[in-house]
C-alpha positions in Angstrom: 0.8 -13.9 23.6 -0.8 -16.5 21.3 2.2 -19.0 21.7 0.7 -20.0 25.0 -2.6 -20.9 23.4 -3.7 -24.4 22.3 -2.8 -25.9 18.9 -6.2 -25.1 17.4 -5.2 -21.4 17.7 -1.5 -21.1 17.4 -0.9 -23.7 14.6 2.3 -25.7 13.9 4.9 -22.9 13.8 7.2 -21.9 16.6 8.2 -18.5 17.8 11.6 -16.7 17.9 12.8 -13.7 20.0 13.0 -10.2 18.6 15.2 -7.3 19.6 12.5 -6.2 22.0 12.5 -8.1 25.3 9.3 -10.2 25.8 8.1 -9.8 22.2 8.3 -12.9 20.0 7.5 -13.4 16.3 6.7 -16.4 14.2 9.7 -18.4 13.1 8.7 -17.7 9.5 9.8 -14.0 9.6 13.4 -14.1 11.1 14.6 -11.0 9.2 11.8 -8.8 10.5 12.2 -10.3 14.0 15.9 -9.2 13.9 14.9 -5.6 12.8 12.3 -4.6 15.4 14.7 -1.8 16.3 13.8 -0.2 13.0 10.1 0.0 13.3 7.1 0.2 15.7 4.5 -2.5 16.0 0.8 -1.9 16.5 -1.1 -5.0 17.9 -4.6 -3.5 18.3 -5.8 -2.6 14.8 -9.5 -3.2 14.1 -11.9 -2.5 11.2 -15.7 -2.6 10.7 -16.2 -4.9 7.7 -15.5 -8.6 7.3 -15.4 -8.6 3.5 -12.5 -7.7 1.4 -14.0 -4.8 -0.7 -15.7 -3.2 2.3 -12.7 -3.6 4.6 -10.4 -2.4 1.8 -12.4 0.8 1.5 -12.3 1.3 5.3 -8.5 0.8 5.1 -8.1 3.3 2.3 -10.6 5.9 3.3 -11.7 5.4 6.9 -15.3 5.1 5.7 -17.7 2.5 4.4 -18.8 1.9 0.9 -22.3 1.2 -0.4 -25.4 2.6 -1.9 -26.4 6.0 -0.7 -23.0 6.6 0.9 -20.6 9.3 -0.3 -17.5 7.5 -1.4 -14.6 9.3 0.3 -11.2 9.8 -1.3 -8.4 7.5 -0.3 -5.4 8.7 1.7 -3.3 8.8 -1.5 -5.9 10.8 -3.4 -6.0 13.3 -0.5 -2.2 13.6 -0.7 -2.5 13.9 -4.5 -4.9 16.8 -4.3 -2.9 18.5 -1.5 0.7 18.1 -3.0 0.2 17.9 -6.7 2.7 16.4 -9.2 6.5 16.5 -8.7 9.2 16.4 -11.4 6.8 15.0 -14.0 5.7 12.1 -11.8 2.2 11.5 -10.6 1.6 12.4 -6.9 -0.2 9.1 -6.1 1.3 5.9 -7.6 -0.1 2.4 -7.0 2.3 -0.5 -7.7 0.1 -3.5 -8.4 -1.0 -5.9 -11.1 -4.3 -4.1 -11.0 -6.9 -2.3 -8.8 -7.3 -4.4 -5.6 -10.2 -6.7 -5.7 -11.7 -10.1 -4.8 -13.2 -12.3 -7.5 -16.6 -10.6 -7.1 -15.7 -6.9 -7.1 -13.2 -4.1 -6.8 -12.3 -2.2 -3.7 -14.3 1.0 -4.4 -12.2 3.1 -2.0 -8.9 2.8 -3.8 -9.0 6.2 -5.5 -10.6 9.6 -5.7 -14.1 8.5 -4.7 -16.6 11.3 -5.3 -13.7 13.7 -6.2 -13.5 11.9 -9.5 -11.1 9.8 -11.6 -8.7 12.7 -11.8 -7.5 11.7 -8.3 -7.2 8.0 -8.8 -3.8 6.5 -8.5 -1.5 6.1 -11.4 -1.1 2.3 -11.9 2.3 0.8 -12.5 3.0 -2.9 -12.8 6.3 -4.5 -11.9 7.1 -8.2 -12.4 9.6 -10.5 -10.6 12.5 -9.5 -12.8 11.8 -5.8 -12.5 10.1 -5.2 -15.8 7.9 -2.1 -15.5 4.6 -1.9 -17.4 2.3 1.1 -17.3 -1.2 0.2 -18.6 -2.2 3.8 -19.3 0.8 4.2 -21.6 0.3 1.3 -24.0 2.1 2.5 -27.2 1.9 1.3 -30.7 5.3 -0.2 -31.8 7.5 2.5 -33.2 5.9 5.4 -31.4 8.8 7.4 -29.8 8.6 10.3 -27.4 9.5 12.6 -30.4 6.5 11.3 -32.4 4.4 11.7 -29.3 5.4 15.3 -29.1 4.3 16.0 -32.7 1.0 14.2 -32.1 0.5 16.3 -29.0 0.5 19.4 -31.1 -2.4 18.1 -33.2 -4.1 16.8 -30.0 -3.9 20.3 -28.5 -5.5 21.8 -31.5 -8.4 19.3 -31.4 -8.8 19.9 -27.6 -9.3 23.6 -28.1 -12.3 22.9 -30.2 -13.7 20.2 -27.8 -13.2 22.5 -24.8 -15.8 24.9 -26.1 -18.4 22.1 -25.7 -17.2 20.2 -22.7 -14.8 22.5 -20.8 -15.6 21.0 -17.3 -15.1 17.4 -18.3 -11.7 18.1 -19.9 -10.2 19.7 -16.8 -9.7 16.3 -15.1 -8.9 14.5 -18.3 -6.1 17.0 -19.0 -4.6 16.2 -15.6 -4.2 12.5 -16.3 -3.2 13.1 -19.9 -0.4 15.5 -18.9 0.9 13.0 -16.3 1.1 10.3 -18.9 2.7 12.5 -21.5 5.3 13.9 -19.0 6.1 10.4 -17.7 7.1 9.3 -21.2 9.2 12.4 -22.1 10.7 13.5 -18.8 14.2 12.0 -18.3 14.1 12.0 -14.5 10.7 10.3 -14.5 11.8 7.6 -16.9 15.0 7.0 -14.9 13.1 6.6 -11.7 11.3 3.6 -13.3 14.4 1.9 -14.5 15.4 -0.8 -12.1 18.5 -1.8 -14.2 20.1 1.3 -12.6 20.3 -0.6 -9.3 23.1 -3.0 -8.5 22.5 -6.7 -8.9 23.0 -7.1 -5.1 20.4 -4.6 -4.3 17.9 -6.2 -6.6 18.7 -9.6 -5.1 18.3 -8.3 -1.6 14.7 -7.4 -2.3 14.1 -10.7 -3.9 13.2 -11.6 -7.5 9.5 -11.4 -6.9 6.9 -8.9 -8.0 6.4 -7.7 -4.5 10.1 -7.4 -3.8 10.9 -5.5 -7.0 7.8 -3.3 -6.5 9.2 -2.3 -3.1 12.5 -1.4 -4.7 10.7 0.6 -7.3 8.7 2.3 -4.5 12.0 3.4 -3.0 13.1 4.9 -6.3 9.9 6.8 -6.6 10.3 8.1 -3.1 13.7 9.4 -4.1 12.1 11.0 -7.1 9.8 12.8 -4.6 6.6 11.1 -5.3 4.6 11.9 -2.2 2.4 8.8 -1.9 3.3 5.3 -3.1 1.0 2.3 -2.4 2.4 -1.1 -3.0 -0.2 -3.8 -3.2 0.8 -7.4 -2.6 -1.5 -8.7 -5.3 -4.4 -7.6 -7.5 -6.7 -10.4 -6.3 -6.9 -11.0 -2.6 -7.5 -14.7 -2.9 -4.7 -17.1 -2.6 -5.9 -18.8 -5.8 -7.6 -16.5 -8.3 -8.0 -15.9 -12.1 -4.8 -13.9 -12.1 -2.9 -16.5 -10.0 -1.0 -13.9 -8.0 -1.5 -15.5 -4.6 -3.0 -13.0 -2.2 -3.1 -13.5 1.5 -6.7 -14.8 1.6 -5.7 -18.2 2.8 -9.0 -20.0 3.5 -7.2 -23.1 2.3 -3.5 -24.2 2.3 -2.6 -21.6 4.8 0.1 -23.7 6.4 1.6 -24.6 3.0 1.6 -21.1 1.5 2.9 -19.2 4.6 6.2 -21.1 5.1 6.9 -21.8 1.4 5.8 -18.6 -0.3 4.2 -15.7 1.5 6.3 -15.2 4.6 9.7 -15.7 2.9 8.8 -13.1 0.3 7.4 -10.6 2.8 10.3 -11.1 5.3 13.0 -10.6 2.6 11.4 -7.7 0.7 10.2 -5.6 3.7 13.5 -6.1 5.6 15.4 -5.0 2.5 13.3 -1.9 2.2 13.8 -0.9 5.8 17.6 -1.5 5.6 17.8 0.4 2.3 15.7 3.3 3.3 17.6 3.6 6.6 21.1 3.4 4.9 20.0 6.2 2.5 18.7 8.4 5.2 15.2 8.3 3.7 13.4 7.1 6.8 13.8 10.5 8.4 11.4 12.0 5.9 9.4 9.0 4.8 6.6 7.1 6.5 6.5 3.4 5.8 3.4 1.4 6.8 2.8 -2.3 6.3 -0.7 -3.5 6.9 -3.7 -5.4 5.4 -7.4 -4.7 5.4 -8.0 -7.1 8.3 -6.5 -10.1 10.1 -7.1 -13.9 10.0 -9.1 -15.9 12.5 -7.1 -16.8 15.6 -8.8 -20.2 15.6 -7.9 -22.5 12.8 -10.8 -23.4 10.5 -12.1 -26.8 9.4 -9.9 -26.7 6.3 -6.7 -26.3 8.4 -6.4 -22.7 7.5 -7.7 -19.2 8.6 -10.6 -17.0 7.6 -11.3 -13.3 7.8 -11.0 -11.5 11.2 -11.8 -7.8 11.5 -11.7 -7.7 15.3 -7.9 -7.6 15.8 -4.8 -7.4 13.6 -1.4 -5.8 13.5 0.5 -3.2 11.5 4.2 -2.1 11.1 5.2 1.6 11.1 8.6 3.1 10.4 10.2 6.5 9.7 8.9 10.1 9.7 9.5 10.4 13.5 8.0 7.0 14.5 10.0 5.7 17.5 11.4 2.4 16.5 11.2 -0.5 18.9 7.8 0.6 20.4 5.0 -1.9 20.8 1.5 -0.2 20.8 -1.5 -2.1 22.0 -2.2 -5.6 23.1 -4.7 -8.4 22.5 -6.3 -10.9 24.8 -4.6 -14.3 25.3 -6.0 -15.7 22.1 -5.5 -12.6 19.9 -9.2 -12.4 19.3 -9.7 -8.7 20.4 -7.7 -5.8 21.8 -7.5 -5.3 25.5 -6.1 -1.8 24.9 -7.4 1.2 22.9 -8.5 -0.1 19.4 -6.7 1.6 16.5 -9.4 2.4 14.0 -8.9 3.0 10.3 -9.7 6.7 10.8 -6.8 6.9 13.3 -4.5 5.3 10.7 -5.6 7.9 8.1 -5.2 10.8 10.5 -1.8 9.7 11.5 -0.6 9.1 7.9 -1.9 12.5 6.7 -0.5 14.4 9.7 2.9 12.9 8.9 2.5 14.2 5.3 1.7 17.7 6.4 -2.1 17.5 6.0 -3.2 18.4 9.5 -6.8 18.9 10.8 -6.9 22.4 9.4 -5.9 21.2 5.9 -8.3 18.3 6.2 -11.2 20.6 7.1 -10.4 22.7 4.0 -10.7 19.6 1.9 -13.7 18.4 3.9 -12.2 14.9 4.6 -11.6 12.8 7.6 -13.3 14.9 10.3 -13.0 12.0 12.7 -10.1 9.8 13.9 -7.6 9.8 16.8 -3.9 10.5 16.0 -1.8 7.5 17.1 0.4 9.5 19.5 2.0 6.3 21.0 4.0 6.0 17.8 6.0 9.2 18.4 
């Protein structure tokens, strides 16, 4: 509805029709506009923190972070504990340059929270040409899987001695150690990380960008039965940061970055993922969600860009029984706040976990996410 607003709200870009009558998208995402028959759109998401780390924790856990607050496990960590590892691959993989953060601090809620580091995601980096890097598996030159196996025998002997002193602390350490060891020596696991097994056309469809190749890698991990894969657009949220990976925090240069970089990359990569997953029959059993920690100010700021906006934003949902083509929720005429039921972070979490077989009974057993309304309109 914002196209009817004044220029200080809607900005310089036009709108284009989608496959849904009456629903129009920005002209900057034509591929996604042409594929609204593949996914559902929520237009009434809200959150409860206007800063990146706090909103990020809400988005990952449904709860706030801070002193005196029990840090809840993220959705992926809950899935990790419930499902366990599959075929030598970690149950919760994060594809990103690093743990999500702004220049000041990390998003505390990305991992296991008070459950401990054993339930943090397994971090994998993927660059624009599909080169995969795993920070936890930095090997000395010349160290092969065979040599690792021999060293593992010595390590096991040392561990038996250490366990007598620190048995409890080694339980979770073993979990991560075994994941790393298996990942290096398991053929199926190694093959799932090899993007050269994809055709040139498929890789080009996703785009030669870190985000595009990461989405392609995510599809391969799903095929390898990893239950939860989180693809982060960037490590730093800022558009300009020490890592220079151009996040979506466009307080400046918004109307340069969106048409020339951000939107073309997102439009191409996400559309390719939806097409690819659909063609392979993976959407029947896989939930795909695209969303951020909050939105951007409907009103353009004094720097001709947009700031943080927690009061209203959107998300895209596909697969796992989601009815494609549905539009859930609506905002006011200036997209400042919902005029329908707000979709809370807890509702997002409940819906995701339910789709992954972790219903209210299972959540109660794990003592997580006691609140939250299932987004029934999606199904």
